[in-house]
C-alpha positions, 0 to 999 in steps of 0.5 A, spaced: 957 978 331 962 977 325 962 969 327 954 969 328 953 970 320 958 964 318 953 958 319 947 961 315 951 962 309 954 955 310 946 953 310 945 957 304 950 954 300 947 947 302 940 948 300 942 951 294 947 945 292 941 940 294 937 943 290 941 943 284 942 935 285 935 935 285 934 939 278 939 935 275 936 928 277 929 931 275 932 932 268 935 925 268 928 922 269 926 927 264 931 925 259 931 917 260 923 918 260 923 921 253 928 916 250 924 910 253 918 913 250 922 914 243 924 907 243 917 905 245 913 909 240 913 905 234 910 899 238 904 903 239 904 909 234 903 909 227 901 913 221 895 914 216 897 910 210 898 914 203 892 914 199 893 908 194 899 905 199 900 898 197 903 893 202 909 890 202 909 882 201 913 878 206 914 871 207 914 868 213 916 860 212 914 854 216 919 854 222 921 861 222 923 864 229 920 871 231 927 874 230 927 871 223 921 874 221 924 881 224 930 881 220 926 879 214 921 885 216 927 889 217 930 888 210 923 889 206 924 895 210 917 895 214 921 896 220 927 900 222 930 895 227 929 888 228 933 888 235 928 893 237 922 890 235 924 883 238 925 886 244 919 890 244 915 884 242 917 880 248 916 885 253 909 888 250 907 883 245 902 877 246 905 871 247 901 867 241 906 864 236 907 867 229 905 863 224 907 861 216 904 865 210 905 870 205 903 877 209 902 884 207 905 889 211 904 897 211 911 900 214 906 906 216 902 901 221 905 901 228 909 895 230 904 891 235 900 890 228 905 887 224 907 882 230 898 881 230 898 880 222 903 874 223 900 871 229 893 871 226 895 867 220 891 871 215 895 871 209 895 876 203 888 876 200 889 874 192 883 874 187 881 871 181 875 874 178 870 870 173 865 875 170 858 872 169 857 870 162 865 868 161 865 862 156 870 857 158 875 859 154 876 865 157 876 862 164 882 858 162 885 864 158 885 868 165 887 862 169 893 861 165 895 868 165 895 869 173 903 869 174 903 867 182 899 860 180 902 854 177 901 848 172 896 848 166 890 847 166 884 845 160 879 849 158 873 847 162 866 845 160 862 850 158 857 852 163 860 848 169 864 854 173 860 859 177 862 866 176 865 870 182 871 872 185 876 866 188 882 866 192 888 863 192 895 863 194 901 864 191 904 857 188 897 854 188 895 850 181 891 852 177 888 846 177 886 846 185 882 853 183 879 851 177 876 845 181 874 850 187 870 854 181 866 848 179 864 846 186 861 852 187 857 851 180 855 844 183 853 847 190 850 853 187 846 849 181 844 844 187 841 849 191 837 853 186 834 847 183 830 846 190 828 852 189 825 851 181 817 854 181 813 848 178 811 848 171 817 851 168 820 849 162 826 846 163 827 839 166 833 838 169 839 842 172 843 841 166 837 844 161 837 850 167 844 852 165 843 851 158 838 857 158 841 860 163 847 861 159 843 864 153 839 869 158 846 871 161 848 873 154 842 876 152 841 881 158 846 885 162 839 889 165 838 884 172 831 887 172 830 884 165 833 877 167 826 874 169 822 876 163 828 874 158 827 868 161 820 867 160 819 869 153 825 863 152 821 859 156 814 860 153 817 859 146 820 852 149 813 850 151 810 851 144 816 848 141 818 855 137 825 856 135 829 860 140 831 865 135 837 867 140 843 870 136 849 869 141 847 861 141 849 862 133 855 866 134 857 860 139 860 855 135 864 860 131 868 863 136 866 859 142 863 865 146 869 870 145 866 877 141 864 876 134 866 883 131 861 883 126 854 882 124 851 875 123 853 872 116 847 869 112 850 862 112 851 862 120 844 863 120 843 856 115 848 853 119 846 846 122 851 845 128 846 843 134 847 851 136 843 854 131 836 856 135 834 859 128 833 852 125 832 848 131 826 849 136 828 848 143 835 848 147 841 848 144 846 842 144 850 846 151 851 851 154 854 858 151 857 861 157 858 861 164 851 863 167 851 867 174 846 865 180 841 871 178 840 868 171 839 861 173 835 863 178 831 867 173 830 861 169 827 857 174 822 862 176 821 866 170 816 872 170 809 871 169 808 874 162 805 871 155 811 875 151 814 871 145 819 876 143 823 882 145 828 887 141 833 893 144 830 899 145 836 903 145 836 905 152 841 898 154 834 894 155 829 891 151 822 892 148 818 886 150 811 884 145 806 878 145 805 878 138 809 878 132 805 885 129 807 888 136 814 885 135 815 888 128 813 895 131 818 895 136 824 893 131 822 899 127 822 903 133 829 900 134 831 901 127 829 908 126 833 910 133 839 907 130 838 911 124 838 917 128 844 915 131 848 914 125 849 907 126 845 904 119 
């Protein structure tokens, strides 16, 4: 009886040992899988970008290998390990080559995104912006103030630059950026001139730029541009002086703010820009007008208005007769007195 029970105990021991081995093997597989997942995780998983986060700038030079680029990313603390990035890129990334350029990386993005950035060849977008109505002297100052551009540039011809935002790359010359600005104005003016309405007051593209620069300086209200353009167009057709204050100021400041009232001597000056003394257009543009002001001059509103004055709301009151205009002026002065401005 005793001998018959021993084999059963040995069988139980064998089954218990086998179970332990399988359990250990399972734990090993889980551990290896977890370690592998942790190793691979940065390639697929990123984190949300914090509010206001700025990209880390890294330059990939011509001839840089992926290993060299990875080392640069690690040095810039975009990634935690160049070796791991390189391994994952080789096994999990696309085969496309990386391209030279200056790129912006967010460390919270996954590593696959970093590789795509370098393979895209799309560099950091840097912009220099020229607002509508900026005079040439300030265009030159803005270009000279951009530290990532190189070289010098002279003050461009007034009215030759199209207001817009222009992209550039680090180390590009200021002259090259200015040429793009001027080429953009040439193209825009050519395209807009083809759309001009018959019977307009301006006869040439240059005259359009001159009048558009005055419109640009006289109103910042988009809905008023065509009406302001119409007032000056009506005056030109009647050989009346434009009586535009911005043209009087231009010879004094070259387009900068005057910061005071216009002097009587400036209203009497004979300099080619004083539209209180001369009929028609001044000698040249007084700023760089935008597309909307050029378009307004080439398609002015249908109105007989010859006058306008500020209405106190940021816009203007328009009038066809001098009596109507004088009444609008009295309202404006009364409003200014109420505000303590007079």
